[in-house]
N, C-alpha and C positions, 0 to 999 in steps of 0.2 A: 477315389480323393482328387478334386479336380486341383488342377496344379496352380499355383500362385506365382506370377512373374512380375517383381518389383523392378521399372526402369520404363523411361520413354519411349513409347511406343509411336510408330508414324501414323496416320491414316489408311496406309495398307496394311496396317498391321506389323510390319517388320519391329526388332525390336533397336533401337539405335546404338544402344550402346554395344551390341553382340556385333554390329559392322564398323563400328568404332574400334571396337578391340582388333577384329581381323586387320581392320587397316593397320592400326598401330605395331601390331605383333607382325606384321608382312615387312615393314620398315625397319623395325627391328635385326627381321634375319638379316635382310640387308648390311646392315650395320654391324653384327655380329661377322658376318664370312671378310667383311672388308677389312677386318680387323685380326685376321691371322697370325699379326706378327705379335700377339699376347702367346701364342703356344711356343714359342721361342724365347726363353729366358735371357734378360740382358739388361740388368739393372741398370737404372735411370729413370728421368722423367717421363721421356718416350716411352717405354714398357709400362711405367704406371700411368699414364693415360690408356695404355692400351688395357691395363689391366680395370681401370674404371670404367672406361665404355662396354668389357666382357662382362661387367658385375652387373650396371645398370641394366643393360638390354639383355639381360640372359631370360626373363620371363616368357619370351614369345614362343616357347616352344609347349610349354607346359599350359598356356593358353590356349594355341591352338587344340590339344586334346580336351581340354575344359569346354571349350566351345563345341567341337564334338559331342559331348555329353549334353551339355545344354539343349542344342538344336534335335538330336536325335535320340535320345533317351524316351522321349513317349511317343517316338515314329509311328507305331501301335494306333494312336488317335487320330493318325491322318490317313494312312494306307498299310497294308498287309505285308508280309514278311518279304514275301516273291519281290513285290515293288520298291520295298527298301531295297535289295538286292540288287536289284535292274538299277536302281538307281546310283548308286553305290559303285557299279562297275562302269555304266556311261561316264558315270562324272568325275572318277580316280580312276579306276584300274586301265582303262582301255587308253586316255591319254599318258598314265604312265608308262605303262608298254613303248606306246608311239614316241613319245620322246627320249626314252630309253633308246630305242632304235634309230631315231636321226642325232642324237648326238654320237651312241656307237659308229655309225657312216662316217659322221663328219671331225669328229674327234680324233688324235692321232692315236692310236691301237700298239701297245709293247708286241701283238702276235698278228699273223694274217687274221682278217676277217671269217669267222663261220659261224654256222647257228651254233655250236656249241659255247664258241668264245662268247655270243651275246648273251647267251643264258646263264651261264657264269656269270658273267659281267653285271648281268641284272641283278642277280640273285645274292652276289657279294656286295655290293654295291661301288664297283669299281669302274662304270660308267661315270658316272656322275655320286660321287660319294654323300651329298648331302638327300640325297633318293632314300636313304636308311629310312626318315622318316616315313616313309608310304611302308614299311612294313609292320613296324607296330600300328599304324593305322588300318590296316589291311587285317592283324590280328582282333583288335577294338571291332570292326565291323563285324568281323565274324562271331563276337561274343553280346554284341548287342541284341539279337532276338531272344536269347537267356536272360541277361540283365534286364532287360526292357519289363518283363515281367515283374521285377520289383522297384518299379518306377513308385508305387502307392508305399513301398515298405521303407519309411525313412528311418525308422531306428536300425534294421538290419542297414542300410547302405551306409548311415554315420557310422555303426560298428565295423563295417567294411573298412570305411575309410582311415577311421581313426586307428583301428590293430594296425594298417598296411603302413600308416604313417609311423607310427612307434617301432613296427618291427623292419619295414625297410629304408624309411627315412631316417630314423634316431640312432638305433641302438648298433647298426653295421660301424656309422661314424663315430658314436662314440666310443667303440671298443675299439675303434682305429684308431682316434686322438689317446687313449691309455696303452695304445699298443698292446693290445690282445684282439686273438681273434673272433669272429664272432661268427656261426655255422648260418650261411647266407639259406640253406633250407630251411630255416623257420621263420615262414612268412605267409599270410591268410590267401595262399594262392587265387581265391576268386578273384581278388581284386590285386594282386599284386603288376610290377611296373606299371605302362602307363593308364592300366585301366581307373588305380586310384584318381589320376587326374578328371578321366572322365565322369566318375560319381561324383568329387567333387564339385565338376563344373556345376552337373544337373543340381546337385541338391544347393548350392549357393545360389543359382536363377533362380530359384522356385524357393525360396525362403526369404522372409523378412527378418533381418537382422538388426538389433537394437543399438541406436546409437551408442552405447556404452562398448557394446561387444564388438563395433566396428573400430573404436580407438584402440583395442587391444589386439585387431587383427595387423591394423596400420604398425603398430608398435612392434608386432613382430615382423609384420615384412621389413622395416628399417631395418630391425635387429639382425634379420636372415641376411640380407643386402651389405651390412656393416660386417658382420662376421666375416661372411666369405671374403671380401675384400681386404678386410685386416688381416686376418689368418692367411691368405695366399701370400700376401705380399710380404708378411713377416718371415713365414718358415720359407719361402724361395729365396729372399735372402739370405738368410741361413744359411741354407742348404747350399745356392748357389747353383740352381737347377728352378724349373718351373715344378713346385708342389699343386699334384692334382686331386687332393682328396676331395676337394669339393667340385670340380669340374664335371659334376655329372646331375642331371634334371632332377634324378630321384631323391637327392641329398636334402635334408631337412632345410637348408638355405632359401634352397629353390621354391621348395613347396610352400615355405612361408613368405616371400617375395612375389610369389604368384599370386599368392590367396588374395595377398593385401591388395595388387593390383586390379583384380578381377571385382573385387568389393567396393575398391575405389571408382571403378568408371561404372560398375551399376548402380553407385549411391547420388553420381554427380547430374546436376542439373543439367540437363542436353535438351530443354523444351524448348530452345531458341532452334537448335538444329532440326527438330519434326520439319519444318516445313522443307528442307533440305535432305531429306531421307531419300528420296529417290535416287538424288544424285550418289550419295552417301551408299546408297546398295550394289550402283552399279561400279564404284571404287572397291569396295570389298569384293565383288562379284569377281575382280582382275586379280585377286591376292593369288589363287591357286597357279595361275597363268605365268604370274611372275616367280613365284617360288618355284615353276617350272624349268624357266629358263635363265634364273638371274644369275647361276652360280658357274655356268660353264662361259658366257660372255664376261665375265667378271673378272674369270680366272685367264682363259685366254685371248682375250681383246682386251682388254681394260689392265690387267697386271703381265700378259703378257706379250702379245701384239704393240702396245702402245707404251708398254715398259715404264708405266705408271710404278713408284715404288711402295710397295704394301707398310714401309716404314714413316709413308707419308703423312703428317699431319692431317692434312688437307682430305687427301686420299679416304682417311678415318672418320672425318668431322664432316666434311660440306657436303663431299661426293657422293654417300650413301642416299643422302635425300634427289638429289640430283640423278642421280643412276633410278633410283625409284621411278621418280616423274617418268624419266625417260621407256623406261619398262611400261610403265602402265599405260603411254602412249600406245606401245607399240602391241599389248593384249588386247585394249580395247578397240584398234584397228583391224586386229587378227577374229575377234569376237564379231565383227562386222562382216567377216569376208564369207559367203553362205557354204562354201566346200570344205572350209577349211577350220572353221570356227570351233568344230565338237572337240579339236583337243585343247580348248583352254576354255572347257565351261565352266 
């Protein structure tokens, strides 16, 4: 079966909404990490704003995994598996190790520097906590050579996504709300964890979705966003502490919201941006580099050395876009330097 991709493409064949999703998701990540005060409950207008920011921008990580599926599920159409792993190694694994080493040497460490300490720090995400994202990503890369054989088995893939959504995203939350125990071993293991987003991204990107179905998806996405915000706000206020029931990417509010965002971008008319596709592509290509460097600089320079308060409204609303632009410039410059550009591919 020939893949079907709905969405504006540039003359070079790039899918415009993929690049736009990538850019916006990167910006969302910065909003989330500048908004750390949401994790310390202190009821008031400022914390409610923090919760709103958290909920509105929460779709970033699921979208990154969905884009991975949309762009790599059919890698066999372009190159063999050996080339696939070589590309993933050079584009993600090598920069991941290099930047872990850079931050390990630059940032303050509790214990003396050592090979054992470095390896342990990498594997436990203690050097840069937000690098947790790479471990499920690497697991996805290891799974794709097998999953890619199912690219034309759409009914099978929808079964995997549907079964995983029910058993992983819905039932554990429903049982928790009812005060009952759910056995987490009851899952569709082939598609468990973030693999669900990978398959979902591929399916949504290659399927024509009717207007009526899109309306349902948008309604469910709005429900997921509103439900998470209202539930967390009300229950946290009642308990006097942060309720983290829906502070995970695999819960149904997150899945519904991210799906709606993906479909919305897919079906927007971006024809006016086709002429800017090369520019958008260059910005999108900087997202990985921005992710690699944004958190330590934010934590130790902006909120540390410069003393910017994590409770500042401006720091959580105005600063993230400005910070993104600054990082974009830094990464773009690094990508122009021959000897070091490979560390931000």
